[in-house]
N, C-alpha and C positions, 0 to 999 in steps of 0.2 A: 599668793605665790602661784596658784594655778593659772591665773590670768597672764602672768609674766611668762610662765612656761609655754602656754599656748601661743602667745605672741612671738616668742623666740623661735618656737618650732615652725610656725607659719613663715616667718622671715627666712629661716634657714632653708626650708624647702623651696622657697621662691629663688633664693640665691643659687641653690643647687640647680634649679631648672635653667637659669640663665647660663651657668657654666656648661651644662649638658647641651643646651641648644647651640651655643657657640661651637662646641666641639663637634656636634652633629653636622653643622654646616661645613666645617673643615674636613670631616670624614667623607661626606658626599662629594665635596669639591676637590678632594685630594690636595689640600694645602694646610700647612701650619700644624699638622698633627702627626704623631709618630707612626700611626697605622691607619690607613684610609681604605675606602671601598675598593680601590684598585691596588692594594698592597701586593707583594709577591705571593704567588699561588702556594698554598700549603696542603692541598688535598686534591683528590681526583674530582673531575667535573660532577660525577654522580653523587659523591658524598657532599660536595659543595652545594649542589641544588637542594638536596634533602635537608641539610643543616640550615641553609638560608631560609627555606620555606617554613621550617619549624620555628625559626627565630621571628619571622614576620607573623606567623600564627600567634605566638606568645604575645607579641607587641599588639596585635589586633584584638585578641581576647581581653587583655588587660584594659586597653583603652575603651572598648565598647561595653563589656560586661559591667565593669565598675561604674559606668556612667548611666546605666539603666535605672529608672526609678525604682523598680522592684528590688534591685540589689541595694540601692541606697537606703531603702526603708529597713532592710535587714541589717546592713552594715552599720547604720547609726545606732543600733542596739549595742554595738561593741565599741565603736569609735565615737567619742563625743562630737556632737553636731558642729561646734565651732571649728574643729580641726579635720572634719571629714574631707573637705576639698584639698587641704594641705596633704592629707594622707594619700588621697588619689594622686596628687602630684608626685609624691615620693614613689609610689608604685610605677607611675609613668616614667619617671627618671630612671628607675632601676631596669625597667623593660628596655628602654633605649640604650642604656649602658651595656646590657647583655647583648643586644643586637650588634652594637659596635664592637664589643670585645670578641664575640664568637663568629663574626661574619667571615665567610670563606670566599675570597676573591676568585673570579674566573676571568682570565685576562684576554680572552679572544676579543678582538676589536670589531665592533659592529659598524661604527663610523668614526672618522677622525677628520674634523674640519680644520684645514690648515690655512685657508684664505683669511688674511688678517681681519678684514672688516666683519666677515661672517662669524669668525671666532670671537671677536669683541662683542658682537650682538648677543651671542649665546651666553657669554659671561655676564653681560648686563641683565639678561633675563633671569639668570641664576640668582644674581643679587636682588633683583626685584622680588623674586619668589621668597627668598629668606627674609627680606625686610617687610614684605607685605603681611606675613603671619602676625608679628607683634603689632603692626600698624592697624590691621583689621580689628584685633582684640581691643585696641585703644578706642575704636569707634563705639564700642558697646560699654563694657566696664572691665578693663584689664585686671584690676585688683580684685574684683569679685571672682572672675574666672580663675585666678591663681590663688585664691584662698586668703589673700591678705585682708580684704574687707571684712571677712567673717571673724578672723581673730582680732582685728582692731575693734570691731563693735563689741565683741565679748570682753576685751580688755577695758573698754569704757563702761561696761555694765549695761549695754544696750542690746535689745533684742534684734535679731537679724530681720531685716525688711527686704523681701524679694523685690527685684527690679522690674520695671514695666516692659511689656512687649514693644520693641522699637525696631525700626528698619532704617538706620541712618546711612547716608552716603552709599557705600558699595552695596549694602543690603537692599537698596532700592533698585539695583540693576541686576543682581543675581543672588540666589538664595544661599549659596555656599562659597562665598569669597575666600574663606580660609582654605578650603580644599583646592581652589584654583591656585592659591599661593603655594601650597605644598606641591601641587603638580608641576608648577614651574621650577620649584626648588629641586625636584627629583629628576625632571626630564631635560632641563636646559643645561647641556654640557657639550663642549666641543669634541670631547672624546668619549664615546659610549662603548663600554665593554659589555660582554655577555653578563657578567656579574652585576654591573650597574643596571643593565636592562631588566634583569630578574628583580632587582630591588625596586626600581621604579614601577615596573609592570604589576608586581604583586601588591604593592601598597596602593596603586591606583585602583585596582580591583577592590581592595578592602575599603577604600574611601567611597567608592560608588555604592557598595553594599551598605556601608555604615550610614550613608546619607538617607537611604530608603528607610532603615530602621528608625533613625532619629526623627524623620518627618512623621512617621507613624506615632511616635511618642508626642511630638509637638501637636498634632491634630487632636490626640486624646486629651492633651493638657489645655490647649488654648481654643479648641473648638473652631468656631467660625472665623475668628481672627486669623489663625494660621491657614485655614482652608481658603480664605479670600486671598491671603498673601501668596499661597502656592498657585492659585489660579492666575495671578497677575504677574508674577515674577519668575523668570526662567530658573531652572535648577543649577545648571553649570555654564551655559553660554550667555554671557552678559548681554543685556539689551542696552542700546545707546541712550535711550531716554529713560530717566527714572520713573518709577511707577508709584503713585500715591497709594499707600496701603493703610489698612485699619491698624490703629495702635490702641492698646487697651490695658486690661487688668494687669496689676502687678503679679509677677510670678517668677520663679526661677526655672530656667530650663538649662540643663547641662548638655553639652555636646563634647565629644572627645578632643583631646589635644594630642595633641599632641603634641600632636607634636605635635607633633604633632602628629597628630592627626587632628580634627576640627572640633574640639570640644569647647566651644566658645559660648559665652553668654550672649546669645543673639536676641533673646526675647525677654528675659535673659535665657539663653539656651546654653546647653552644655556640650561642647564639642572639643587635633590635635589632632 
């Protein structure tokens, strides 16, 4: 019975993520959802800035703290190992829902691109950003990242086997392709308001800081494998020619998602 419960829980959290992710895209893009990032103003600018920064802070703390190895060692004394990742996903979903629900729009326009071709290009980049996040996760192990592999192995009565350090395709050009996808998703818009700018700017700062912390964990975990990788591959600005990197010992590395933020199994890493 426990195996069925864990499997059902893991699947439910994954389906919840897909729904939240789709809604989040509509929220940021101002389409197909009842309340978006540029909905009618409901509070003063000062209150909006304070509330929004607090929401981003909650989002950032959840995504980063719960992904740290020390927290995971403590957390798995309470949450069974097979559903630890699914429970992380639940918390990430709830943090994202809170941000969407309580976001305070600030409608002052920073830029508004009306030229049809330029506007179409920005919408295309927006789509590339949102599609690249799941695409990049598929380069490594999408189902491990979102907890489905863990509950499936437990359902089969098999022990969890960590995945090896790998740098497929995009990871041979840049160390954080997920963060680049999120940056496109947040910044590529034909109409940028102050509220949207605050959203994109604060989450970009968070991703830059999170990348530094995550790489410290990676070096501690993978030693010379990741150190060599970091020396050869740029952090955020992709190089045109792929770099041959060391690939080695099996291990799990979590990075944030988010949504996203970038908690991706890269090595397998934990990133979103």
